[in-house]
C-alpha positions as CSV (number, residue, x, y, z in Angstrom):
1,M,-14.4,28.4,-3.5
2,P,-12.2,28.5,-0.2
3,A,-13.5,25.2,1.0
4,V,-12.3,23.9,-2.5
5,A,-8.9,25.4,-1.9
6,G,-8.7,23.9,1.9
7,V,-9.5,20.5,0.7
8,N,-6.7,20.9,-2.4
9,Q,-4.3,22.6,0.4
10,R,-4.8,19.4,2.9
11,E,-4.1,16.9,-0.4
12,R,-1.1,19.0,-1.3
13,I,0.4,18.7,2.6
14,L,-0.7,14.8,2.4
15,D,1.4,14.5,-0.7
16,A,4.3,16.5,0.3
17,A,4.2,14.7,3.5
18,L,4.0,11.4,2.0
19,R,6.8,11.7,-0.4
20,L,9.4,13.5,2.4
21,M,8.4,10.8,4.9
22,A,8.9,7.9,2.3
23,E,12.4,9.4,1.7
24,H,13.5,10.3,5.2
25,G,11.1,8.5,7.5
26,S,8.7,10.5,9.7
27,A,11.3,11.4,12.1
28,G,13.4,12.6,10.2
29,V,10.7,15.4,8.4
30,S,9.9,18.2,10.7
31,M,6.5,20.4,10.5
32,R,8.9,23.3,9.5
33,Q,10.4,21.2,6.7
34,L,6.9,20.3,5.6
35,A,5.6,24.0,5.8
36,R,8.6,25.0,3.3
37,A,8.0,22.2,1.2
38,C,4.5,23.1,0.8
39,D,5.3,27.0,0.4
40,L,3.1,27.3,3.6
41,Q,3.3,28.7,7.3
42,V,3.5,26.0,9.8
43,A,0.6,27.4,11.3
44,A,-1.2,26.2,8.2
45,I,0.1,22.5,8.7
46,Y,-1.3,22.7,12.1
47,H,-4.6,23.9,11.1
48,Y,-5.0,20.8,9.2
49,F,-3.3,18.6,11.8
50,S,-3.2,18.7,15.3
51,S,0.1,17.0,15.7
52,K,2.9,15.0,13.7
53,D,1.4,11.8,14.9
54,A,-1.7,12.9,13.0
55,L,-0.1,13.8,10.3
56,L,1.7,10.5,9.7
57,S,-1.9,8.6,10.7
58,A,-4.0,10.6,7.8
59,V,-0.7,9.8,5.1
60,I,-1.0,6.4,5.7
61,D,-4.7,5.9,6.3
62,E,-6.0,8.2,3.4
63,R,-4.4,6.7,0.5
64,R,-7.0,4.0,0.7
65,F,-5.2,1.1,-0.2
66,A,-7.4,-1.8,1.6
67,A,-10.3,0.0,0.6
68,R,-9.5,-1.0,-2.9
69,L,-9.3,-4.4,-2.1
70,E,-13.3,-4.4,-2.5
71,E,-12.3,-3.6,-6.3
72,V,-12.3,-6.9,-7.5
73,P,-10.6,-7.4,-11.0
74,E,-12.6,-9.0,-13.5
75,V,-12.0,-12.7,-13.5
76,D,-13.6,-14.8,-16.2
77,P,-14.5,-18.2,-14.4
78,S,-14.2,-20.2,-17.7
79,W,-10.3,-19.2,-17.4
80,S,-8.2,-22.1,-15.9
81,A,-7.5,-21.4,-12.2
82,P,-3.7,-20.7,-12.9
83,R,-4.7,-17.6,-15.1
84,R,-7.6,-16.3,-12.9
85,L,-4.8,-16.9,-10.0
86,R,-2.3,-14.8,-12.4
87,V,-5.0,-11.8,-12.7
88,I,-5.5,-11.6,-9.2
89,V,-2.3,-11.5,-8.1
90,D,-1.2,-9.0,-11.0
91,A,-3.9,-6.6,-9.6
92,V,-2.4,-7.0,-6.0
93,W,1.0,-6.0,-7.3
94,H,-0.2,-3.0,-9.7
95,G,-1.7,-1.7,-6.4
96,A,1.4,-2.2,-4.7
97,M,3.4,-0.5,-7.1
98,G,0.8,2.5,-7.4
99,E,1.4,2.9,-3.6
100,E,5.3,2.3,-3.6
101,Q,5.5,5.6,-1.4
102,I,3.0,4.3,1.2
103,W,4.6,0.9,1.5
104,R,8.3,2.5,1.7
105,L,6.9,4.2,4.4
106,L,5.0,2.0,6.4
107,F,7.8,-0.4,6.2
108,G,10.5,2.0,7.3
109,E,8.0,3.1,10.2
110,G,7.7,-0.5,11.1
111,L,11.1,-1.6,11.2
112,R,11.6,1.9,13.6
113,G,8.4,0.8,16.2
114,E,7.0,4.4,15.0
115,A,4.0,4.3,17.4
116,A,1.4,6.0,14.9
117,A,2.3,4.0,12.1
118,L,1.9,0.5,13.9
119,P,-2.0,0.4,14.3
120,V,-2.6,1.8,10.7
121,G,-0.2,-0.7,9.7
122,R,-2.1,-3.7,11.4
123,E,-5.1,-2.3,10.6
124,L,-3.9,-2.1,6.8
125,L,-2.6,-5.6,6.8
126,D,-5.9,-7.0,8.4
127,R,-8.0,-5.9,5.4
128,F,-5.6,-6.9,2.8
129,R,-6.0,-10.2,4.4
130,V,-9.4,-10.4,4.4
131,G,-10.0,-8.6,1.4
132,L,-7.5,-11.0,-0.7
133,A,-9.1,-14.0,0.7
134,A,-12.5,-12.8,-0.1
135,W,-11.3,-12.5,-3.7
136,L,-9.5,-15.8,-3.9
137,A,-12.8,-17.4,-2.6
138,G,-15.2,-15.7,-5.1
139,A,-12.3,-16.1,-8.3
140,V,-10.3,-19.2,-7.7
141,P,-12.8,-21.5,-5.6
142,E,-10.6,-24.8,-6.5
143,L,-7.9,-23.4,-3.4
144,P,-8.9,-24.9,-0.7
145,R,-8.1,-22.2,1.9
146,P,-8.2,-19.2,0.4
147,G,-6.7,-17.6,4.0
148,L,-3.7,-19.6,3.6
149,A,-3.1,-18.7,-0.5
150,A,-3.7,-14.6,1.0
151,E,-1.0,-15.2,3.3
152,V,1.1,-16.8,0.4
153,I,0.5,-14.0,-1.9
154,I,0.5,-11.1,0.6
155,G,3.9,-12.7,1.3
156,Q,5.0,-12.8,-1.9
157,V,4.3,-9.2,-2.7
158,F,6.3,-8.3,0.4
159,V,9.2,-10.0,-1.1
160,G,8.5,-8.0,-4.4
161,L,8.6,-4.7,-2.9
162,V,11.8,-5.5,-1.2
163,R,13.2,-6.5,-4.2
164,V,11.8,-3.2,-5.7
165,F,13.8,-1.5,-3.2
166,F,16.6,-3.4,-3.4
167,E,17.1,-3.9,-6.7
168,P,16.0,-0.4,-8.1
169,D,17.4,-1.6,-11.7
170,A,15.2,-4.6,-11.7
171,S,11.6,-4.0,-13.7
172,P,9.0,-4.3,-11.6
173,E,6.9,-5.5,-14.2
174,A,9.5,-8.4,-14.5
175,I,9.3,-8.8,-10.3
176,G,5.7,-9.3,-10.6
177,A,5.7,-11.5,-13.3
178,D,8.2,-13.7,-11.3
179,L,6.0,-13.4,-8.2
180,A,2.9,-14.4,-10.0
181,E,4.7,-17.5,-11.1
182,I,5.9,-18.5,-7.5
183,V,2.2,-18.0,-6.2
184,V,0.5,-19.9,-9.2
185,E,3.4,-22.8,-8.7
186,A,2.8,-22.5,-4.9
187,L,-0.9,-22.9,-4.8
188,V,-2.1,-24.8,-7.9
189,P,-1.8,-28.2,-8.3
């Protein structure tokens, strides 16, 4: 049973690290602080992660947001193009909202130029672009340039995230509906 305990402890460390880093940035979180939050000794953190950079990379990479792009939402081909597009935008938006902490962390670390976060963030963005363009090509073949459509959607999702960050009283559902309408108006003639 020690392997299960180790896996659970590692996950507990990652969850606490994400929570703290999303709130304070990676530079604002010490390994000692993280150990206290997990009720562990600092050495236990270093048992799982060789450095703070390795911890940050694991926190970002292991959320597997980009891998979820392979889980294509069910889109009935008989639906209108605007409806199919809305379903995809809605799925992307709900995925982003489900990982709001990781986006807060990535935005903050990216703005601070945190070296450990930059390659992981770039890879996530690249995978996001490719996965979303593939969804669009299959689900909304009427779109002449699925890669361009993916960029528009990603831009709107990022605008939506910024709205969530700076308009805490706004409903994420309403923000998602707004961005879906903007995308449909912009992409479907």
